[in-house]
C-alpha positions as CSV (number, residue, x, y, z in Angstrom):
1,M,189.0,-134.3,48.2
2,T,190.0,-132.8,51.5
3,D,191.9,-135.9,52.5
4,L,193.9,-135.9,49.3
5,L,194.7,-132.2,49.5
6,L,195.9,-132.4,53.1
7,A,197.9,-135.6,52.5
8,E,200.0,-133.9,49.8
9,R,201.8,-131.8,52.5
10,T,200.9,-133.2,55.9
11,P,203.5,-135.6,57.4
12,D,202.6,-139.1,58.6
13,D,202.8,-137.8,62.2
14,G,201.0,-134.5,61.4
15,R,198.8,-132.4,63.6
16,V,195.6,-131.1,62.0
17,L,193.2,-128.4,63.2
18,V,189.5,-128.8,62.3
19,L,187.5,-125.6,62.7
20,G,183.8,-126.3,62.7
21,A,184.3,-129.9,64.0
22,G,180.7,-130.4,65.3
23,G,179.3,-133.8,64.4
24,G,182.8,-135.2,63.9
25,L,182.4,-136.5,60.3
26,E,185.6,-134.9,59.0
27,L,187.5,-136.0,62.1
28,E,186.3,-139.6,61.7
29,H,187.2,-139.8,58.1
30,L,190.6,-138.2,58.4
31,A,191.5,-140.2,61.5
32,A,190.5,-143.5,59.9
33,G,192.7,-142.8,56.9
34,H,195.8,-141.4,58.7
35,S,196.7,-143.4,61.8
36,G,199.6,-141.1,62.7
37,W,197.7,-137.8,62.5
38,E,196.5,-136.0,65.7
39,F,193.6,-133.6,65.6
40,D,192.2,-130.6,67.5
41,G,188.6,-130.0,66.7
42,V,186.9,-126.7,67.5
43,D,183.1,-125.9,67.5
44,P,180.9,-123.4,69.4
45,S,178.2,-126.0,70.1
46,A,178.6,-128.2,73.1
47,E,175.8,-130.5,71.7
48,M,177.6,-130.9,68.4
49,L,180.9,-131.6,70.2
50,R,179.1,-134.4,72.2
51,L,178.0,-135.9,68.8
52,A,181.6,-135.5,67.5
53,E,182.9,-137.3,70.6
54,A,180.5,-140.2,70.0
55,T,181.3,-140.3,66.3
56,T,185.0,-140.4,66.8
57,E,185.2,-142.6,69.8
58,P,187.4,-145.2,68.1
59,F,190.0,-142.5,67.6
60,A,189.6,-140.7,70.9
61,A,193.3,-141.0,71.9
62,R,194.3,-138.8,68.9
63,I,191.5,-136.2,69.0
64,R,191.0,-133.3,71.4
65,L,187.8,-131.3,71.2
66,H,187.5,-127.6,72.2
67,E,184.3,-125.6,72.7
68,G,184.4,-122.2,71.1
69,Y,185.6,-120.4,68.1
70,V,189.0,-120.1,66.4
71,H,190.4,-118.2,69.4
72,S,189.7,-121.3,71.5
73,A,192.0,-123.4,69.3
74,P,195.5,-124.3,70.6
75,A,198.2,-122.1,69.2
76,G,199.8,-125.0,67.3
77,P,201.7,-125.1,65.2
78,F,199.6,-127.3,63.0
79,D,200.7,-129.0,59.9
80,A,197.3,-128.5,58.3
81,A,193.8,-127.1,58.9
82,V,190.3,-127.8,57.7
83,C,187.2,-125.5,57.7
84,L,184.3,-127.2,56.0
85,L,180.7,-125.7,55.8
86,T,181.6,-123.1,58.5
87,L,182.9,-119.9,57.0
88,H,179.6,-119.0,55.4
89,F,178.2,-118.5,59.0
90,I,180.8,-116.0,60.0
91,P,180.1,-112.3,59.2
92,A,182.4,-110.8,56.6
93,A,184.0,-108.4,59.2
94,E,184.9,-111.4,61.4
95,R,185.9,-113.8,58.6
96,L,189.2,-112.1,57.9
97,D,190.1,-112.4,61.7
98,T,189.1,-116.1,61.6
99,L,191.3,-116.7,58.6
100,Q,194.2,-114.8,60.1
101,H,194.0,-116.9,63.3
102,L,193.9,-120.1,61.2
103,R,197.0,-118.8,59.3
104,G,198.8,-118.0,62.5
105,R,198.3,-121.5,63.8
106,L,199.8,-123.2,60.7
107,K,203.4,-124.1,60.0
108,P,204.9,-122.4,56.9
109,G,203.5,-124.1,53.8
110,G,200.8,-125.9,55.7
111,P,197.6,-126.4,53.8
112,L,194.2,-125.0,54.6
113,V,191.1,-126.6,53.0
114,V,187.9,-124.6,53.1
115,A,184.5,-125.3,51.5
116,H,181.3,-123.4,52.0
117,H,178.5,-121.4,50.3
118,S,180.1,-118.8,48.0
119,F,178.2,-117.2,45.2
120,P,177.4,-113.6,44.0
121,P,175.4,-112.2,46.9
122,Q,173.4,-109.6,44.9
123,P,170.3,-110.2,42.8
124,P,169.7,-111.3,40.2
125,E,172.8,-113.6,40.2
126,R,172.1,-114.6,43.8
127,D,168.6,-115.6,43.0
128,T,169.6,-117.6,40.0
129,W,172.1,-119.7,42.0
130,L,169.7,-120.2,44.9
131,A,167.0,-121.3,42.5
132,R,169.4,-123.9,41.0
133,Y,170.4,-125.1,44.4
134,A,166.7,-125.5,45.3
135,A,165.9,-127.3,42.1
136,Y,168.8,-129.7,42.7
137,G,167.6,-130.4,46.2
138,V,164.0,-131.0,45.3
139,G,165.1,-133.2,42.3
140,S,167.2,-135.2,44.8
141,G,164.2,-135.9,47.0
142,F,164.4,-133.0,49.5
143,P,160.8,-131.9,50.3
144,A,159.9,-128.7,48.3
145,D,158.5,-126.9,51.4
146,R,161.6,-127.5,53.5
147,M,163.8,-126.5,50.6
148,A,162.0,-123.2,50.3
149,K,162.6,-122.6,54.0
150,T,166.3,-123.5,53.6
151,I,166.7,-121.1,50.7
152,G,164.9,-118.3,52.7
153,A,167.3,-118.9,55.6
154,I,170.3,-118.8,53.3
155,R,169.1,-115.6,51.7
156,E,168.3,-113.9,55.0
157,R,170.8,-115.1,57.5
158,L,174.0,-116.2,55.8
159,P,176.6,-113.5,55.2
160,V,177.6,-115.1,51.8
161,L,180.5,-113.6,49.9
162,S,181.3,-113.9,46.2
163,P,184.0,-116.4,45.3
164,E,186.3,-113.5,44.3
165,D,185.8,-111.9,47.8
166,D,186.4,-115.2,49.6
167,E,189.7,-115.7,47.7
168,A,190.7,-112.1,48.4
169,L,190.1,-112.6,52.1
170,M,192.3,-115.7,52.1
171,R,195.1,-113.8,50.4
172,E,194.7,-110.8,52.8
173,A,194.9,-113.2,55.7
174,G,198.3,-114.3,54.5
175,F,197.6,-117.5,52.5
176,G,199.2,-118.1,49.2
177,D,198.6,-120.3,46.2
178,V,194.8,-120.1,46.7
179,S,193.3,-122.6,44.3
180,L,189.7,-123.5,43.7
181,F,189.3,-127.3,43.8
182,Y,185.6,-127.7,44.0
183,A,182.5,-125.9,42.6
184,G,179.0,-127.3,42.9
185,L,176.1,-124.9,42.5
186,T,176.3,-122.6,45.5
187,F,179.3,-124.3,47.1
188,R,183.0,-123.6,46.5
189,G,186.1,-125.2,47.9
190,W,189.6,-123.9,48.0
191,V,193.0,-125.1,49.2
192,A,195.5,-122.4,50.2
193,Y,198.9,-122.5,51.9
194,A,200.4,-120.7,54.9
């Protein structure tokens, strides 16, 4: 889905920023599908960036990795940006700043694709969505005891925002045409344009 949404507006020789690049899976997939795209991946974990470097080795000539947060990313301008499974770790007060810095690095009209946990953060709706997420995980073979710990960590540590608040922050950061393209239990995905 990310690939499709980026490709709608990213030129064949596009430059793409990947925030939260640790592990390198997004970079690997996008680089394999778009031989003319160049990438800058940013992640705060040196260990995860080493994994990304190994994962993306066949495409190393087109990928630059940067340790740090959005402020560590090159100024651009980028044709597109991706931030998957990352924003839900950033406190609400810092999330707007992160989105503004992403926006500032994009060319006008450039797409941003984000996906992360986004559900009503207050009980009882929060607890209903987390119970559904847990039931799905256990039903898919994830051990129940580990799922219980995962749900506890999400509840206690993630600064989750409601989908409405996430969309409002993207708009406040200067993105337009914010559109939901994915919803799966506690996860939501949006595409927006600089």
